[in-house]
C-alpha positions, 0 to 999 in steps of 0.5 A: 831668216825671214822664211825661218821666222814665218815658219815658226810664226805660222806653227805658233799660230796653228796655220799648218801645212801638210808637208814641210821639206827642210833641206840645205847644206847648213843643217842647224836650221833644218834640225831647229825647225823639225824640233820646233814642230816636234815640240809645239804641234801636239800636246804631250798626251797627243804625242803617244798616238799621233807623232811618229819619227822615222829615219831615212836609212831605215824606211822607205817612201812607201812606208812614209806615205802609208803612215802619212795617210793614217787618221789621227787619234784623239787629236786634230793632227798627226805628225810624221817626222822623217829625219835623214831624209837625204837617204831616200834621194833615189826613191824620193820621186815616189812621193810626188803623188802624196804631195799632190793630194796630201792627207790634210790631218797629217803634218809630214816633215822631211829633214833632208840634210843636203841640197836636193836635185831641183830638177825633180818634179817632186821638189817642184810640186813641194815648192808650189804647195807646201813649205820648202825651206833651204837652209844655206851655208853662211860665209865666214864673214857673216858668222860674227853677225850671226853670233851677235843676233843669236845672243841679242835674241837671248838678251845677251851682247858680244863685243865685235872682237870676241864674236870674231874670235869665236867665229875663227875658232869654231868655223861655220858650223852653226850647231857647234857655235850655238852649243858653245853659246849655250855654255856661255849662257850657262856661265854668265847671267842675262844681259852680260856682254861677252869680251875676248877675255870671256872667250879666251877663259871659257872657250880655250882660245888664246886671245894672243895666238890666233888667226885674228891676231896674225892678220892684225900683226900682218896688217901692221907689218909687225914682223916680231908678233907675226913670227911669234904667233907662227911659232905658237902655231907650229907648236900646236898644230892640232889647234891651228890647222894650216888649211884654216889659217891660209883660208882666213888669210886668203879671205883677208887679203882678197877683201884688202884687194877689193878695198884697193879697188874702191874709188870711194873710201870716205864712208867707212860703214859703206866700205865695210858693206862693199868688202864684206866685214864688220864696220868695227874692223874697217880701220884694219884695212886702211892700215893694211892698205897703206903697208901693202900696195895693190900689186903687192896684195895681188902677189900675196893672194897668189902665194897663199894659193901656192901655200894652200896647194902645197899644205895638201901635199902638192909640190911641197916636197919634204916641207912640214907645215911650220916650214910652210907657215914661216915661208908664207909670212916671209913672203908676205913681208918681202 
């Protein structure tokens, strides 16, 4: 996030670099930076003659270099943006000579929506002389905080449970989450604090039948509620894919295993930091730890691994997804 802020601040201050190489597995920030450059470097009048957008699948490194070497017309700079630049991976080495001696009046932006081969010299040159920004995927447990920070920057707030509901429903795709947050901001005025009810009504997420509530029921050993949620999942398999459910439960019980291993549990905020959860949810781990000793948690983690493999068609026989979920919950409780 620090690199992102520096890049945008430099652009606002007109402190431009000849090349911006934007790469990584999380495409959200790659697209946002490219759009920011596209919108803020040139005026609308200058863009007509000095802003070029190319696509990796339809161009070549030679064409990119040729375009980049042109001089701007009635402007201080020209902007060349190459989208889907990962399609140039096989020939990207040919960009090295230009990277070593770029046209100073050209701002070349390469949106490389993948993780590049860091061994290639062209990337080493770009790292040394230009802007090399790698956008990494966030972990599941980082998404709720990301949601909170984004909304805070827009003068909104969100309750921790609501942020977790959003993250579990939408996954780790930041672009998808951002789109849903934009929809919410259209509906609610600035200064609003989003609640679980807001998420349920406006995003189509059930506050009673979701993985978050299933984890809570399991932590409390509330068998009736857990089986009720599993029954709902079985009736709505498209909205509740088993791979997502097992993945979330695996994270929960893996963190519970870490919790058991902590020598000092006196400071809840430190506990939250060490096991990678929001402090708001730490009490749930204290409750779950009382209900599931460390040896049992280890067994549950193994059960989750087995169910995950079966859900992918290995050794499941004729078992359906709802049967696998029922078996999973039964083995967790017994």
